[in-house]
C-alpha positions as CSV (number, residue, x, y, z in Angstrom):
1,M,-209.2,-106.2,-61.7
2,R,-205.7,-106.8,-61.8
3,R,-205.0,-106.9,-58.3
4,L,-208.2,-109.1,-58.0
5,A,-206.6,-111.5,-60.5
6,L,-203.6,-111.4,-58.4
7,V,-205.4,-112.4,-55.0
8,L,-207.1,-115.1,-56.8
9,A,-204.2,-116.3,-58.2
10,A,-202.3,-116.7,-54.9
11,L,-205.4,-118.2,-53.3
12,S,-205.3,-120.9,-55.8
13,V,-201.7,-122.2,-54.7
14,G,-201.9,-125.4,-53.0
15,W,-200.7,-126.5,-49.6
16,A,-197.5,-127.7,-50.2
17,A,-194.1,-126.3,-50.0
18,P,-193.4,-122.2,-49.2
19,V,-193.5,-120.1,-52.7
20,P,-189.7,-118.4,-52.4
21,A,-190.0,-114.8,-52.1
22,A,-189.1,-112.8,-55.2
23,G,-185.9,-111.0,-54.5
24,G,-186.1,-112.0,-50.8
25,G,-187.1,-108.7,-48.2
26,H,-189.2,-108.8,-45.3
27,L,-192.5,-110.4,-44.4
28,R,-194.2,-108.4,-41.4
29,L,-195.9,-111.1,-38.6
30,A,-197.8,-109.4,-36.1
31,T,-198.5,-112.2,-33.5
32,T,-199.3,-112.1,-29.8
33,T,-196.8,-111.6,-26.8
34,S,-198.1,-115.3,-25.5
35,V,-196.7,-116.9,-28.7
36,E,-193.5,-114.6,-28.5
37,N,-193.0,-115.1,-24.9
38,S,-193.1,-118.8,-25.3
39,G,-190.0,-119.0,-27.7
40,L,-191.9,-120.6,-30.1
41,C,-191.0,-117.6,-33.0
42,A,-187.6,-117.8,-32.5
43,A,-187.6,-122.0,-32.5
44,I,-189.5,-122.5,-35.6
45,L,-189.5,-119.3,-38.0
46,P,-185.9,-119.5,-39.0
47,V,-186.6,-122.8,-40.9
48,F,-189.2,-121.1,-42.9
49,E,-187.0,-117.8,-43.7
50,R,-184.2,-120.5,-44.8
51,R,-186.6,-122.3,-47.2
52,A,-188.6,-118.9,-48.6
53,G,-185.7,-116.8,-48.6
54,L,-186.6,-113.9,-46.7
55,K,-186.6,-112.5,-43.3
56,V,-189.9,-112.4,-40.7
57,D,-190.1,-109.4,-38.7
58,V,-192.1,-110.3,-35.7
59,I,-194.2,-107.8,-34.1
60,A,-195.5,-109.2,-30.6
61,V,-198.5,-107.4,-29.3
62,G,-202.0,-108.3,-27.7
63,T,-204.5,-109.9,-30.6
64,G,-206.7,-106.8,-30.6
65,Q,-203.6,-104.6,-31.7
66,A,-202.2,-107.3,-34.0
67,I,-205.6,-107.1,-35.7
68,K,-205.7,-103.3,-35.7
69,L,-202.1,-103.6,-37.6
70,G,-203.8,-105.9,-40.2
71,E,-206.6,-103.4,-40.4
72,S,-204.6,-100.7,-41.5
73,G,-202.1,-102.8,-43.6
74,D,-199.4,-102.4,-41.6
75,V,-198.4,-105.9,-41.4
76,D,-198.8,-108.6,-43.7
77,V,-200.2,-111.6,-41.8
78,I,-201.6,-112.1,-38.2
79,L,-201.2,-115.1,-35.8
80,V,-203.8,-114.5,-33.0
81,H,-206.2,-116.3,-30.7
82,D,-209.7,-114.5,-30.6
83,P,-212.2,-116.3,-32.8
84,A,-214.7,-113.6,-32.9
85,L,-212.4,-111.0,-33.6
86,E,-210.5,-113.0,-36.3
87,E,-213.8,-113.8,-37.6
88,A,-215.0,-110.2,-37.8
89,F,-211.8,-109.3,-39.7
90,V,-212.2,-112.0,-42.2
91,R,-216.1,-110.6,-42.8
92,S,-214.4,-106.9,-43.1
93,G,-212.8,-108.1,-46.0
94,A,-209.5,-107.1,-44.3
95,G,-208.0,-110.7,-43.8
96,I,-208.0,-113.9,-45.9
97,R,-207.3,-117.5,-45.6
98,R,-207.9,-117.9,-41.6
99,T,-205.9,-121.1,-40.7
100,L,-206.0,-123.1,-37.8
101,V,-202.2,-123.7,-36.6
102,M,-201.9,-125.2,-33.1
103,V,-204.1,-125.3,-29.8
104,N,-203.2,-125.1,-26.0
105,D,-205.3,-124.0,-23.2
106,F,-205.8,-121.3,-20.8
107,V,-205.1,-122.1,-17.2
108,I,-205.7,-119.9,-13.9
109,L,-202.3,-119.2,-11.8
110,G,-202.2,-118.2,-8.1
111,P,-200.3,-118.6,-5.2
112,A,-199.6,-122.1,-3.7
113,A,-201.8,-121.5,-0.6
114,D,-204.8,-120.6,-2.9
115,P,-206.9,-118.9,-0.6
116,A,-209.7,-119.3,-3.2
117,S,-209.6,-123.1,-3.2
118,M,-209.4,-123.5,-6.6
119,P,-209.2,-127.3,-7.3
120,S,-212.9,-127.8,-6.2
121,C,-214.4,-125.7,-8.6
122,A,-217.0,-126.7,-11.0
123,S,-216.1,-124.5,-13.9
124,P,-213.9,-121.5,-15.0
125,A,-216.5,-119.3,-14.2
126,D,-217.3,-120.9,-10.7
127,A,-213.3,-120.0,-10.3
128,F,-213.6,-116.9,-10.9
129,R,-216.6,-116.2,-8.4
130,R,-214.0,-117.8,-5.7
131,I,-211.4,-115.4,-6.9
132,A,-213.8,-112.3,-6.4
133,A,-215.2,-113.6,-3.3
134,A,-211.7,-114.3,-1.7
135,G,-211.1,-110.5,-2.9
136,G,-208.2,-111.8,-4.8
137,P,-206.0,-110.1,-5.9
138,F,-206.1,-110.8,-9.5
139,V,-203.9,-109.2,-12.5
140,S,-205.4,-108.7,-15.6
141,R,-203.5,-107.9,-18.6
142,G,-205.9,-105.3,-19.2
143,D,-204.6,-104.7,-22.9
144,G,-207.4,-105.8,-25.5
145,S,-205.5,-109.2,-26.2
146,G,-206.7,-112.6,-26.9
147,T,-206.2,-113.6,-23.1
148,H,-207.5,-110.4,-21.7
149,L,-210.7,-110.8,-23.8
150,R,-211.3,-114.4,-22.7
151,E,-210.9,-112.9,-19.1
152,K,-213.5,-110.7,-19.6
153,S,-215.9,-113.3,-21.2
154,L,-215.4,-115.4,-17.9
155,W,-216.2,-112.3,-15.5
156,K,-219.5,-112.1,-17.5
157,E,-220.2,-115.6,-17.3
158,A,-219.2,-115.6,-13.4
159,G,-222.0,-112.7,-13.3
160,T,-219.1,-110.3,-11.6
161,A,-217.7,-107.3,-12.5
162,P,-214.4,-107.0,-11.2
163,T,-213.5,-103.7,-9.2
164,G,-211.7,-102.5,-6.1
165,A,-208.1,-102.7,-5.2
166,W,-208.0,-106.5,-5.5
167,Y,-208.2,-106.1,-9.2
168,I,-205.1,-104.9,-11.1
169,E,-205.3,-104.0,-14.9
170,A,-201.6,-104.1,-15.6
171,G,-201.7,-103.2,-19.4
172,Q,-198.9,-105.5,-20.1
173,G,-197.9,-108.6,-22.2
174,M,-198.3,-112.0,-20.9
175,G,-194.8,-112.3,-19.5
176,P,-194.9,-109.0,-17.3
177,V,-198.3,-110.1,-16.0
178,I,-197.2,-113.5,-14.6
179,L,-194.0,-111.6,-13.0
180,M,-196.2,-109.1,-11.6
181,A,-199.2,-111.9,-10.1
182,G,-196.1,-113.8,-8.6
183,E,-194.8,-110.6,-6.8
184,K,-198.3,-109.7,-5.4
185,R,-198.9,-113.4,-4.7
186,A,-202.4,-113.0,-7.0
187,Y,-204.2,-114.9,-9.5
188,T,-204.1,-114.4,-13.2
189,L,-205.2,-116.0,-16.4
190,T,-202.9,-117.2,-18.6
191,D,-202.0,-119.6,-22.0
192,R,-200.3,-122.7,-20.8
193,G,-197.5,-122.3,-23.2
194,T,-196.3,-119.0,-21.8
195,W,-196.5,-120.4,-18.1
196,L,-194.4,-123.3,-19.1
197,A,-192.0,-121.2,-20.4
198,M,-191.7,-119.0,-17.4
199,Q,-192.7,-121.2,-14.8
200,D,-188.9,-121.0,-13.3
201,K,-189.4,-117.3,-13.1
202,A,-192.8,-116.6,-11.3
203,N,-193.5,-117.9,-7.5
204,L,-197.0,-119.4,-8.6
205,A,-198.7,-122.6,-9.4
206,V,-201.3,-123.7,-11.7
207,V,-204.2,-123.8,-9.5
208,Y,-207.0,-124.4,-12.0
209,E,-207.2,-126.0,-15.3
210,N,-209.7,-127.4,-17.6
211,P,-208.4,-128.1,-21.0
212,E,-211.9,-128.3,-22.9
213,A,-213.6,-125.4,-21.4
214,L,-210.8,-123.0,-21.7
215,R,-209.3,-124.4,-25.0
216,N,-206.9,-122.0,-26.7
217,E,-206.9,-122.1,-30.8
218,Y,-204.5,-119.8,-33.1
219,H,-205.1,-119.1,-36.2
220,V,-202.9,-117.2,-39.1
221,I,-204.6,-114.8,-41.5
222,A,-203.2,-113.1,-44.3
223,V,-204.0,-109.4,-44.9
224,N,-206.0,-108.9,-48.1
225,S,-203.6,-107.2,-50.6
226,A,-206.8,-106.3,-52.8
227,R,-207.5,-103.5,-50.2
228,W,-203.7,-102.6,-49.4
229,P,-201.6,-103.4,-52.5
230,H,-198.4,-103.1,-50.8
231,V,-198.9,-106.2,-48.8
232,R,-197.0,-109.1,-49.4
233,L,-199.8,-111.6,-50.0
234,R,-197.7,-114.2,-51.9
235,E,-195.1,-114.6,-49.3
236,A,-197.9,-114.4,-46.3
237,L,-199.8,-117.4,-48.0
238,A,-196.3,-119.2,-48.3
239,L,-195.9,-118.7,-44.6
240,I,-199.5,-120.1,-44.0
241,R,-198.9,-123.3,-46.4
242,W,-195.9,-123.7,-44.4
243,L,-197.4,-123.3,-40.7
244,V,-199.7,-126.2,-41.7
245,S,-197.1,-128.3,-43.3
246,R,-196.0,-131.7,-42.0
247,E,-192.5,-129.9,-41.5
248,A,-194.1,-127.1,-39.4
249,Q,-196.6,-128.9,-37.5
250,D,-194.1,-131.5,-36.2
251,L,-191.9,-128.9,-35.2
252,I,-194.7,-127.3,-33.1
253,G,-195.3,-130.7,-31.6
254,R,-191.4,-131.3,-30.8
255,Y,-191.4,-127.7,-29.0
256,Q,-190.8,-128.3,-25.2
257,K,-190.0,-126.3,-22.1
258,G,-188.7,-128.6,-19.4
259,G,-189.8,-131.7,-21.2
260,V,-193.3,-130.5,-21.4
261,Q,-195.0,-129.6,-24.8
262,L,-196.3,-126.2,-25.3
263,F,-198.4,-126.3,-28.2
264,K,-200.8,-129.1,-30.0
265,P,-200.6,-129.3,-33.7
266,A,-203.5,-128.5,-35.6
267,V,-203.1,-130.6,-38.1
268,P,-203.0,-134.2,-37.4
269,A,-199.4,-136.5,-38.3
270,R,-199.6,-137.7,-41.7
């Protein structure tokens, strides 16, 4: 009952300035490699650390692995991008206060020659059908990440089961997959933020984009201390409040690579 009271008290705190962490210490944040590879964490989290008086330890993994870390109480808060997995995480009681932080979109990268003729595709599923018909090659993350799960859903929509030598499952994060696709003159699916951060490192181009159909939302979720008493719920909720504060949303909106915005803030300017 005491743990439940603490959770309810923490949840009742408003969305104003971050709650200072008692005695400092560390907050464990599991987030996607796409967020980390984009450079966003390094750009904005030091501001929160100064405000809250604690250090944020970033663990960059795929969304699926980040959620597993939350389910086992090995982190305090997660920032991920797969709605179905996120909703299941909250329904199970493992996570609380799921909050939209920012949005970008997925794009399909490929060689500039584009043998699959992507720009004329009618939909993302049509684009994937053409890649398969052209024999790729296609580099998949193959790691259970949010990007990988979105890719799998697009193959399903396309009515195609990707198999054969042309389909390469890397089992790696977004940055290494983009580099691999560049080396192999292959197609791949990526979030736009990571691509903008890495576009000078890979000989690829955006060959298909559809911001509405390929919308990519990032939610932050606190791990439930009623299940794992050692979790730093108070500090996790402070981070959530800060991420949707005007200060953080402005920082997210201003973060650019090569003069291009990587993420759109989820909270309208006020």
